[in-house]
TIRO-2110 file (N, C-alpha, C; in Angstrom, 1 decimal):
// TIRO-2110
8.2, 23.6, 3.4, N, 1, A
6.7, 24.0, 2.0, CA, 1, A
5.7, 24.2, 3.0, C, 1, A
5.1, 25.3, 2.6, N, 2, A
4.4, 25.4, 3.6, CA, 2, A
2.6, 25.0, 2.8, C, 2, A
3.0, 24.5, 1.6, N, 3, A
1.0, 23.9, 0.7, CA, 3, A
2.1, 22.6, 0.7, C, 3, A
1.3, 21.3, 0.9, N, 4, A
1.9, 19.6, 0.3, CA, 4, A
1.1, 20.1, -0.5, C, 4, A
0.0, 20.1, -1.1, N, 5, A
-1.4, 20.8, -2.7, CA, 5, A
-0.3, 21.7, -3.2, C, 5, A
1.3, 21.8, -3.2, N, 6, A
1.5, 22.3, -4.1, CA, 6, A
1.5, 21.4, -5.1, C, 6, A
2.9, 20.2, -4.7, N, 7, A
3.9, 18.6, -4.5, CA, 7, A
2.7, 17.9, -5.1, C, 7, A
1.7, 17.8, -3.8, N, 8, A
1.1, 16.0, -3.9, CA, 8, A
-0.9, 17.1, -4.1, C, 8, A
-1.1, 17.7, -5.0, N, 9, A
-2.4, 17.8, -4.9, CA, 9, A
-3.8, 16.6, -4.7, C, 9, A
-3.9, 16.4, -3.3, N, 10, A
-4.7, 15.7, -3.0, CA, 10, A
-6.1, 16.2, -2.2, C, 10, A
-6.1, 17.7, -2.1, N, 11, A
-7.3, 17.9, -1.8, CA, 11, A
-8.6, 17.9, -2.6, C, 11, A
-7.8, 18.4, -3.8, N, 12, A
-8.8, 18.2, -4.9, CA, 12, A
-9.8, 17.1, -5.2, C, 12, A
-8.2, 16.2, -5.9, N, 13, A
-9.1, 14.6, -6.0, CA, 13, A
-10.4, 14.3, -5.4, C, 13, A
-9.7, 14.4, -3.6, N, 14, A
-10.8, 13.9, -2.2, CA, 14, A
-11.9, 14.7, -2.7, C, 14, A
-11.9, 16.0, -3.5, N, 15, A
-13.3, 16.1, -3.1, CA, 15, A
-13.8, 16.1, -3.7, C, 15, A
-14.0, 15.4, -5.2, N, 16, A
-14.3, 15.3, -6.8, CA, 16, A
-14.6, 13.1, -6.3, C, 16, A
-14.0, 12.8, -5.5, N, 17, A
-14.4, 11.7, -5.4, CA, 17, A
-15.7, 11.5, -4.3, C, 17, A
-16.0, 12.3, -2.7, N, 18, A
-16.8, 12.1, -2.5, CA, 18, A
-18.0, 13.0, -3.0, C, 18, A
-17.5, 14.0, -4.1, N, 19, A
-19.0, 14.4, -4.8, CA, 19, A
-19.3, 13.1, -5.7, C, 19, A
-19.0, 12.3, -6.5, N, 20, A
-18.9, 11.7, -6.9, CA, 20, A
-18.4, 11.7, -8.4, C, 20, A
-17.5, 12.4, -8.2, N, 21, A
-17.1, 13.0, -10.3, CA, 21, A
-16.0, 11.3, -10.4, C, 21, A
-15.8, 11.5, -9.4, N, 22, A
-14.5, 10.2, -9.3, CA, 22, A
-14.8, 8.6, -9.3, C, 22, A
-14.9, 8.0, -10.2, N, 23, A
-15.4, 6.4, -8.9, CA, 23, A
-14.3, 6.5, -7.9, C, 23, A
-13.6, 6.3, -7.8, N, 24, A
-12.7, 6.2, -6.1, CA, 24, A
-11.5, 6.5, -6.7, C, 24, A
-11.5, 6.5, -5.5, N, 25, A
-9.3, 6.8, -5.7, CA, 25, A
-8.8, 6.1, -5.0, C, 25, A
-7.4, 6.1, -4.9, N, 26, A
-6.6, 4.6, -4.9, CA, 26, A
-5.4, 5.1, -3.7, C, 26, A
-5.6, 4.2, -2.3, N, 27, A
-5.0, 4.4, -1.4, CA, 27, A
-3.5, 4.7, -2.1, C, 27, A
-2.6, 4.0, -3.0, N, 28, A
-0.8, 3.8, -3.2, CA, 28, A
-0.6, 5.5, -3.6, C, 28, A
0.5, 6.1, -3.6, N, 29, A
0.7, 6.9, -4.8, CA, 29, A
2.7, 7.1, -4.8, C, 29, A
2.7, 7.2, -5.4, N, 30, A
4.1, 7.0, -6.6, CA, 30, A
5.5, 8.9, -6.7, C, 30, A
6.1, 9.1, -6.5, N, 31, A
7.0, 10.3, -6.6, CA, 31, A
8.0, 9.2, -6.8, C, 31, A
8.8, 10.2, -8.0, N, 32, A
9.9, 10.2, -8.0, CA, 32, A
10.3, 11.3, -7.8, C, 32, A
11.3, 11.3, -7.1, N, 33, A
12.4, 12.6, -6.2, CA, 33, A
13.7, 13.5, -7.1, C, 33, A
13.5, 14.1, -6.7, N, 34, A
15.2, 14.5, -7.5, CA, 34, A
14.7, 15.4, -8.1, C, 34, A
15.9, 16.0, -8.9, N, 35, A
15.8, 16.0, -10.7, CA, 35, A
16.7, 14.8, -11.2, C, 35, A
15.8, 14.7, -11.8, N, 36, A
15.2, 13.3, -13.0, CA, 36, A
16.7, 13.5, -14.9, C, 36, A
18.0, 13.9, -13.8, N, 37, A
18.5, 13.8, -15.3, CA, 37, A
19.2, 12.4, -15.7, C, 37, A
19.5, 11.2, -15.2, N, 38, A
19.5, 9.9, -15.8, CA, 38, A
18.2, 9.0, -16.0, C, 38, A
17.3, 9.0, -17.1, N, 39, A
16.0, 8.5, -16.6, CA, 39, A
16.0, 7.9, -17.2, C, 39, A
17.1, 7.1, -17.9, N, 40, A
17.8, 4.8, -18.3, CA, 40, A
16.6, 4.5, -17.1, C, 40, A
17.1, 4.8, -15.9, N, 41, A
16.2, 3.4, -15.3, CA, 41, A
15.6, 3.9, -15.3, C, 41, A
14.9, 4.8, -15.4, N, 42, A
13.3, 5.0, -14.4, CA, 42, A
12.7, 4.1, -16.1, C, 42, A
12.9, 4.7, -17.2, N, 43, A
12.4, 4.0, -18.2, CA, 43, A
12.7, 2.4, -18.0, C, 43, A
14.2, 2.1, -17.9, N, 44, A
13.7, 0.7, -18.2, CA, 44, A
13.4, -0.4, -16.7, C, 44, A
13.1, 0.3, -15.6, N, 45, A
12.6, -0.6, -14.2, CA, 45, A
11.7, 0.0, -13.3, C, 45, A
11.5, 1.1, -12.8, N, 46, A
11.4, 2.2, -11.8, CA, 46, A
10.0, 2.3, -12.5, C, 46, A
9.7, 3.0, -14.1, N, 47, A
8.7, 3.0, -14.5, CA, 47, A
7.3, 2.1, -15.1, C, 47, A
8.2, 0.9, -15.2, N, 48, A
6.8, -0.4, -15.9, CA, 48, A
7.0, -0.7, -14.7, C, 48, A
7.3, -0.7, -13.2, N, 49, A
7.7, -1.6, -11.8, CA, 49, A
6.3, -0.7, -11.4, C, 49, A
5.5, 0.7, -11.5, N, 50, A
5.0, 2.0, -11.4, CA, 50, A
3.6, 1.2, -11.6, C, 50, A
3.9, 1.2, -13.2, N, 51, A
2.8, 1.2, -14.1, CA, 51, A
2.4, -0.3, -14.3, C, 51, A
3.1, -1.4, -13.8, N, 52, A
1.9, -2.8, -13.4, CA, 52, A
1.4, -2.6, -12.1, C, 52, A
2.1, -1.7, -11.2, N, 53, A
1.0, -1.8, -9.4, CA, 53, A
-0.4, -1.1, -10.0, C, 53, A
-0.1, 0.1, -11.4, N, 54, A
-1.5, 0.8, -10.7, CA, 54, A
-2.4, -0.2, -11.7, C, 54, A
-1.7, -1.0, -12.6, N, 55, A
-2.9, -1.4, -13.3, CA, 55, A
-2.8, -3.2, -11.8, C, 55, A
-2.5, -3.3, -11.1, N, 56, A
-2.7, -4.4, -10.1, CA, 56, A
-4.0, -4.0, -9.1, C, 56, A
-3.7, -2.6, -9.8, N, 57, A
-5.0, -1.7, -8.5, CA, 57, A
-5.9, -0.8, -9.7, C, 57, A
-6.5, -0.9, -11.3, N, 58, A
-7.6, -0.8, -11.6, CA, 58, A
-7.6, 0.3, -11.9, C, 58, A
-5.8, 1.3, -12.0, N, 59, A
-6.2, 2.8, -11.9, CA, 59, A
-6.3, 2.7, -13.9, C, 59, A
-8.0, 3.9, -14.0, N, 60, A
-8.2, 4.3, -15.5, CA, 60, A
-6.9, 5.8, -15.2, C, 60, A
-7.2, 6.2, -14.6, N, 61, A
-6.2, 7.7, -15.4, CA, 61, A
-5.5, 8.0, -13.9, C, 61, A
-3.9, 8.9, -13.7, N, 62, A
-2.8, 9.2, -13.2, CA, 62, A
-2.7, 11.3, -13.2, C, 62, A
-2.7, 11.2, -12.0, N, 63, A
-1.7, 13.1, -12.2, CA, 63, A
-0.6, 12.6, -11.9, C, 63, A
-0.7, 12.8, -12.7, N, 64, A
1.2, 13.9, -12.9, CA, 64, A
1.7, 14.3, -12.2, C, 64, A
2.1, 15.6, -11.9, N, 65, A
2.4, 17.0, -11.6, CA, 65, A
4.0, 17.4, -11.3, C, 65, A
4.3, 18.1, -12.0, N, 66, A
6.3, 18.0, -11.4, CA, 66, A
6.1, 19.0, -9.9, C, 66, A
8.0, 18.9, -9.9, N, 67, A
7.8, 20.0, -8.7, CA, 67, A
8.7, 20.9, -8.8, C, 67, A
END
């Protein structure tokens, strides 16, 4: 992959953060790798765990991108 910002666009949010357009960027990044054909575990375990972590970090919004 030549441009990692296609999968994880961090330049635009970082610019918006520096410009004061965002409150702050959080240090964590979460990813669900691969083709997600079996979503039951994500729905019951992984998703709620990521949600818990995001709440602990006081995240107000999340950027969700496909790969």
